[in-house]
C-alpha positions as CSV (number, residue, x, y, z in Angstrom):
1,X,26.3,-76.9,-48.5
2,X,26.8,-76.1,-44.9
3,X,25.3,-73.0,-43.4
4,X,27.6,-70.0,-43.4
5,X,28.7,-68.8,-40.0
6,X,29.1,-65.1,-39.3
7,X,31.7,-63.5,-37.0
8,X,35.5,-63.6,-37.2
9,X,36.7,-67.2,-37.6
10,X,39.3,-68.7,-35.3
11,X,42.7,-69.2,-37.0
12,X,42.1,-73.0,-37.4
13,X,38.7,-72.4,-39.1
14,X,39.9,-69.8,-41.7
15,X,40.2,-72.3,-44.5
16,X,36.7,-73.9,-43.9
17,X,35.0,-70.5,-43.5
18,X,36.7,-69.0,-46.5
19,X,35.7,-72.0,-48.7
20,X,32.1,-71.9,-47.5
21,X,31.8,-68.1,-48.2
22,X,33.4,-68.6,-51.6
23,X,30.7,-71.1,-52.6
24,X,27.9,-68.8,-51.4
25,X,29.3,-65.8,-53.3
26,X,30.0,-67.9,-56.4
27,X,26.3,-68.9,-56.5
28,X,25.1,-65.4,-55.8
29,X,27.5,-63.5,-58.2
30,X,29.0,-66.0,-60.6
31,X,32.7,-66.5,-61.2
32,X,33.2,-63.1,-63.0
33,X,31.5,-61.2,-60.2
34,X,33.5,-63.0,-57.4
35,X,36.3,-61.0,-55.9
36,X,38.8,-62.1,-53.3
37,X,38.1,-58.9,-51.3
38,X,34.4,-59.8,-51.1
39,X,35.2,-63.3,-49.9
40,X,37.4,-61.9,-47.2
41,X,34.8,-59.3,-46.1
42,X,32.0,-61.9,-46.1
43,X,34.0,-64.4,-44.2
44,X,35.4,-61.9,-41.7
45,X,38.9,-62.8,-42.8
46,X,41.8,-60.5,-43.6
47,X,42.5,-60.3,-47.3
48,X,46.2,-61.1,-46.6
49,X,45.1,-64.3,-44.9
50,X,43.3,-65.4,-48.1
51,X,46.3,-64.6,-50.3
52,X,48.6,-66.6,-47.9
53,X,46.5,-69.6,-48.6
54,X,45.5,-69.2,-52.2
55,X,47.4,-67.4,-54.9
56,X,44.2,-65.9,-56.5
57,X,40.6,-66.4,-57.3
58,X,41.1,-69.4,-59.5
59,X,42.9,-71.3,-56.8
60,X,40.4,-70.3,-54.2
61,X,37.4,-71.4,-56.3
62,X,39.0,-74.7,-57.2
63,X,39.7,-75.4,-53.5
64,X,36.1,-74.5,-52.6
65,X,34.6,-76.7,-55.4
66,X,36.9,-79.6,-54.4
67,X,36.0,-79.2,-50.7
68,X,32.3,-79.3,-51.8
69,X,32.8,-82.5,-53.7
70,X,34.5,-84.1,-50.7
71,X,31.7,-83.1,-48.4
72,X,29.2,-84.9,-50.6
73,X,31.1,-88.2,-50.9
74,X,29.3,-91.2,-49.7
75,X,30.7,-94.0,-47.5
76,X,30.9,-97.6,-48.8
77,X,28.2,-99.5,-47.0
78,X,28.9,-102.9,-48.5
79,X,25.9,-102.6,-50.9
80,X,27.3,-101.2,-54.1
81,X,23.8,-100.5,-55.7
82,X,22.6,-98.6,-52.6
83,X,25.9,-96.6,-52.6
84,X,25.4,-95.7,-56.3
85,X,21.8,-94.7,-55.6
86,X,22.9,-92.5,-52.7
87,X,25.6,-90.8,-54.8
88,X,23.0,-90.1,-57.5
89,X,20.5,-88.8,-55.0
90,X,23.1,-86.4,-53.6
91,X,24.0,-85.2,-57.0
92,X,20.3,-84.7,-57.9
93,X,19.8,-82.8,-54.6
94,X,22.7,-80.5,-55.5
95,X,21.3,-79.4,-58.9
96,X,18.9,-76.8,-57.6
97,X,21.4,-75.6,-55.1
98,X,24.1,-74.4,-57.4
99,X,25.3,-77.4,-59.3
100,X,22.8,-76.8,-62.1
101,X,23.8,-73.2,-62.5
102,X,27.5,-74.2,-62.5
103,X,26.9,-76.8,-65.3
104,X,24.8,-74.3,-67.3
105,X,27.6,-71.7,-67.0
106,X,30.1,-74.3,-68.3
107,X,27.8,-75.1,-71.2
108,X,27.2,-71.5,-72.1
109,X,30.9,-70.7,-72.3
110,X,33.0,-73.9,-72.4
111,X,36.2,-72.0,-73.0
112,X,35.8,-69.8,-70.0
113,X,38.1,-69.9,-66.9
114,X,35.0,-70.9,-64.8
115,X,34.4,-73.9,-67.1
116,X,38.0,-75.1,-66.9
117,X,38.0,-74.6,-63.1
118,X,34.6,-76.3,-62.6
119,X,35.5,-79.3,-64.8
120,X,38.8,-79.8,-63.1
121,X,37.7,-79.3,-59.5
122,X,34.1,-80.4,-59.4
123,X,32.7,-82.3,-62.5
124,X,35.7,-84.6,-63.2
125,X,35.9,-85.8,-59.5
126,X,32.2,-86.2,-59.4
127,X,32.3,-88.4,-62.6
128,X,35.3,-90.3,-61.3
129,X,33.4,-91.2,-58.1
130,X,30.2,-92.1,-60.1
131,X,32.2,-94.3,-62.5
132,X,33.9,-96.1,-59.6
133,X,30.5,-96.8,-58.0
134,X,29.0,-97.9,-61.3
135,X,31.9,-100.3,-61.8
136,X,31.2,-101.9,-58.3
137,X,27.6,-102.5,-59.4
138,X,28.1,-103.5,-63.1
139,X,31.6,-104.9,-63.1
140,X,34.2,-103.9,-65.7
141,X,31.7,-103.2,-68.5
142,X,32.9,-101.7,-71.8
143,X,32.6,-97.9,-72.1
144,X,32.0,-97.6,-68.3
145,X,32.9,-93.9,-68.2
146,X,30.5,-93.1,-71.1
147,X,27.8,-95.0,-69.2
148,X,28.4,-93.0,-66.0
149,X,28.3,-89.8,-68.0
150,X,25.1,-90.8,-69.7
151,X,23.5,-91.7,-66.4
152,X,24.5,-88.4,-64.9
153,X,23.3,-86.4,-67.9
154,X,19.9,-88.3,-67.6
155,X,19.6,-87.4,-64.0
156,X,20.5,-83.8,-64.5
157,X,18.1,-83.5,-67.5
158,X,15.2,-85.0,-65.5
159,X,15.9,-82.7,-62.6
160,X,16.2,-79.6,-64.7
161,X,13.2,-80.3,-66.9
162,X,11.0,-81.9,-64.3
163,X,12.0,-79.6,-61.6
164,X,12.2,-82.4,-59.1
165,X,14.6,-85.0,-58.0
166,X,13.8,-88.7,-57.7
167,X,13.7,-90.3,-54.2
168,X,16.0,-93.2,-53.4
169,X,13.3,-95.8,-54.2
170,X,12.6,-94.3,-57.7
171,X,16.3,-93.9,-58.4
172,X,17.0,-97.5,-57.3
173,X,14.3,-98.7,-59.8
174,X,15.7,-96.4,-62.6
175,X,19.3,-97.6,-62.1
176,X,18.1,-101.2,-62.4
177,X,16.2,-100.4,-65.6
178,X,19.1,-98.5,-67.1
179,X,21.5,-101.4,-66.3
180,X,19.0,-103.9,-67.8
181,X,18.8,-101.7,-71.0
182,X,22.6,-101.7,-71.2
183,X,22.6,-105.5,-70.8
184,X,24.7,-105.2,-67.7
185,X,23.3,-107.2,-64.7
186,X,24.2,-105.7,-61.3
187,X,27.0,-107.5,-59.6
188,X,25.8,-108.7,-56.1
189,X,27.6,-107.1,-53.2
190,X,28.1,-108.7,-49.8
191,X,24.8,-107.3,-48.5
192,X,23.1,-106.7,-51.8
193,X,21.6,-110.1,-52.3
194,X,17.9,-110.1,-53.4
195,X,17.4,-106.4,-52.5
196,X,18.6,-105.3,-55.9
197,X,16.0,-107.3,-57.7
198,X,13.2,-106.6,-55.3
199,X,12.2,-103.3,-56.9
């Protein structure tokens, strides 16, 4: 998450500043404690300016979560395995910075509005991206979505229980081990070559 800037935003920056402050207040207060008025005050934006852009809290939170997903997307480097590892590393890094609490809140009350918003705006796009990256590595394997979900759950579990995230080298090795257990050899990318098997 980007640092929140204080002071009245310029007109062109209102969307970005509002979404940044929404994420900060969502982490601090939770969904039920978040009010449009507080976002406006925190961001130095008029309440009317928020309502001109978003119909209400649900739409504002969805926009903020979607923007946060977009900020953490990784570029395609030509090495599908390295791109998958980078995506997992970024997800792991996000767990102690709000993603873990968001997932815990969804598990605690899966029928809540927060759960519906988080699943639609954050978790589903995250899994879509992870599934696409896994497909580039493993090919069109059966039950690919389930495999992506299982890998993500494994990463989240290790981060939550162990209190630490794996570095890129450890993640690379773990991804290769998981693929081997699944019986799915990585598909070599243009620049992947022997790097994938060198760990």
